[in-house]
N, C-alpha and C positions, 0 to 999 in steps of 0.2 A: 631590469626589476630592482637589483642590489641597488644599482647606482639611483635611483629614484628613493628609494628607500633611504640611502646615504644622506640624500639630497634634503629629504623631508627632517631627516634627524638634526641635520646642519641647521635649517631655519629653523626649529624649534628649539636650539641651543639658548638663544638671548631671551627666551621666554623661560624656558628651566634654572637659566642662571637667576633672573628676576625672582622667581618663585624661591628659589634657596634663601636667596638675599632678604627678600622681605620676610619669610621665614624666621630668619635669624634675628631680623629687627624686632619683628614682633616677640619675640623670645626674650630678647633686652627688653621690651617696655614693660612687663611684666608688672613691676612695683610700681613706676608711674600709672600704670593703668587703674592698678590697686586702688594708688593714692585718688585719682578723680573718678573713680567710679565709688570709691566709698562717702568723697564729698557731694555727690549726686544724690546716692541713696539715702545720704543722712540729712539731705535739707529737704526731703519728702517723708521721710520715715522716722519718728520719734525713739530713740531705744527707752525703754522704761527703768527709771530711777538713773540714768545718768544723761549728765549734758552733753552736747553733742560733740565740743571739742575732746573731752575726756573718751566718747567712746570710738571716737576716730584714732586717738592715739592707742586704745586696747585693740581694734581691729590692725591698725598698721606694725604694731609689735607682733601679731598672730600671724601675720601673712609673712614677716621676716622669719619668723621661726619656721614657717613651714617650709620656706623656700629654702632653708638652711640644711634642715632636715632630710627635705627631698632631693638635697644635691645639687639644686637650681643654682645655690650660692655658696663659693668656699668661704672658708674660714678667713681668709686674707681679705677677702670680699667684702666680709662683715666688717673688718677692721677698719677698711677705707670708708665703708658708709657711716660708721661711727665718726670719724675724723670728719665728714663733712656736715655731720649732724649737729655737731657742735660748732663747726665754723658757722654755719647758717643759722644757728640757734643766736651766737653772739651777736649777727650782724642784722637778726631780725629784732631782737630786742632795743637796739640802737636806733632803728629805723622806726620804730613805732612811738619810741621816745621823743624821736624828732618829729613825730606828726608825718611820716612819707604816709604811712597807711595804718589801719585798725585790726584789730580783732573785737569786734563788738558785743559778742556773745560770753555769756558768764561759763564758769568753769575752774574745775578744784586745778586741776594740771597747767596752770597758767603761771607763768612767773615773769614780774614786772610786765603785764598786759599781754604778753605771747604765751601762747598753747603749745605746749611741747611737742606737739605732731608736725608743728611748722617746720623743725629741722628737718625730717623725713621731705619735704619737699626737694630741698635741697641734695639731700642723701641720693634721691630718686635720679639724678644728674649723674651721680658716682656710680650709682648701682648700673644705669646703663651703658656707662663708660668702662665699667669693668665687665660686663657681659659681652660688650660687642666686641671688645679686644679681643675675650679669649675664644669666642665663636667663630670670628670671621680670621682668628689668627694673624691679627694687626700686628703690625711694626711701623719705627718709621725711619728714614734718612733724611739725613742734615739736620740732627737735632741740636740747638745752639748751645746745650752744656747746662751744667747743672747751676754755675755762677748766673749767666744770663737769665735763665728761665726763672729760675727762683727771684731773682731781684725783680723781674717784672711782673709775675704773679703777684707779689707782697707789694708792689707801688700799684697794681690794680686793686689788690682787696683794703690797702689802707684808703685809696680814693674815695671808695664807699662811703667811708666815716669823714674823712674832712674836707669833702665838697660844700659840707654846710656851713662849713668856716671861712674857707679860703677857695680862691677858682678851682673849680671843675677842670681837672687835665684829663678828663676821658677822651678826648679827639687825639690830644698829644699821644697820649696811652697808646691808643686804636693804632696812629700812624707808627707807633714803636713796634707793635706786634706785627704788623706787614713787614717792619723790617727785619726784627730778630728772626722770625720765622718763614722768611722770605726762599730759605732752600729746602725747608721741611715738607717731606711729604708722608702722607699715610700710605703705608702698603697695607692691604688686605686681602685675603683669599677668599673666593665662592667656591667649593669643590674644588678643582685642581687648578683654576683659573684664576693668577694673580693681577690685583688689579692696583692703580693709585691715585692717589687724589692729594692736592695743596692742603696742606693742613688748615691754611687760613680760608679756604673754604668751607671745608667741615666746620670750622668755628661759625660763621656766618649762616650754614643750613642749619646746626643745633641751636644755634640761638634763635631764628625765627621759628623752628617748632614750639622752645620753649614758652615764647612768646603766645603762640597760639595756646599751648595749655595754660598758659597765666590768663588769659581770656576765659578758657572754660571755667578755673578755678574760683574766678571771682564772680561770673556768672551765678556757680552754687554758692556763694558766699563763704569761700575758703577764709578769704580775707576781703578789705574793702580799700579802694583808694579813695582820698578825700572828696573826689567829684562823683563818688559811685555811690554815695549815702543817701541820695534821695532816689534815684535809678541808674541801673546798670548801662553803661556804654563802656564801649571797647577802650583796651588798655592801648595808652600814647604810645605811638610806633618809636618813640625815642627809645621805650625800655628794649627795644630790640638790641640796641648796643650796649646796654647794662647786660642783659643776659648773654652777650657774645662775649664783655669781658668776664662775665660769670664760668662761662663754657672754659675758657683760656686756663683760669685758675684750676678747673678741674682737671682737664687734660694735662697741667704741669703735675700736679700731684700725683695723679695715677702712673702718667709716663715713668716720675721719678722713683715711685713705688716698685714698679716693673723693672726697670734697672737696677735699682738696688738688688733685687730679689734674684735676678737673672746674674749679677755678679757674685751672688753667696753661693752659687751651686757650681 
């Protein structure tokens, strides 16, 4: 009977591991879910005396405050989120200026045609990265080092701006990613079991899910691409590669900050 019970326990282990993994993934997605939930609700419920974009900004600031006060986010994670908010906002202003997409609704908290809440959509990626890193006690092996990773991340970010004027080096940069990070593996832990995954595979998976989230955001009029003004349609699959590259920038910044902090101890 003991052997039968032990066998049942062994058979249930993968399910238990999956449930724990899913729980930590869900908890790490609180801020992204708050963003898309706010976009969805604000598209059907009008808040009195406030433009929609302004209301979204206030709600997301309140969510961040509550997450920090409740201990769901640490002070260091808030700092990373602020960095990403600025990085994302600068990119948004440039892209809107170039006509890549637009925010057609009015708002007091718009800067150069871009609502300030939009930076939180980039910051939500950082929030997820920080949360999942801490919850799954992540580490990496085969990290290419500060110079290689930062130069590659910088080149990817600059290409988001320069491809409007010079050839798009996206696919060359993508090839470089697979070369530079070919030996890099993510180490993560679920309960007492340790797993690992190639970092480039993680880039692809997260990029796909962000593209899926982008479809949800545009459906609820978070922003609009030029071909979505008359009626909503699926965001181009080519955007997956853009998010793939953006995730790389996110991981590089978070990883370098983690290593810097670890070396200070």
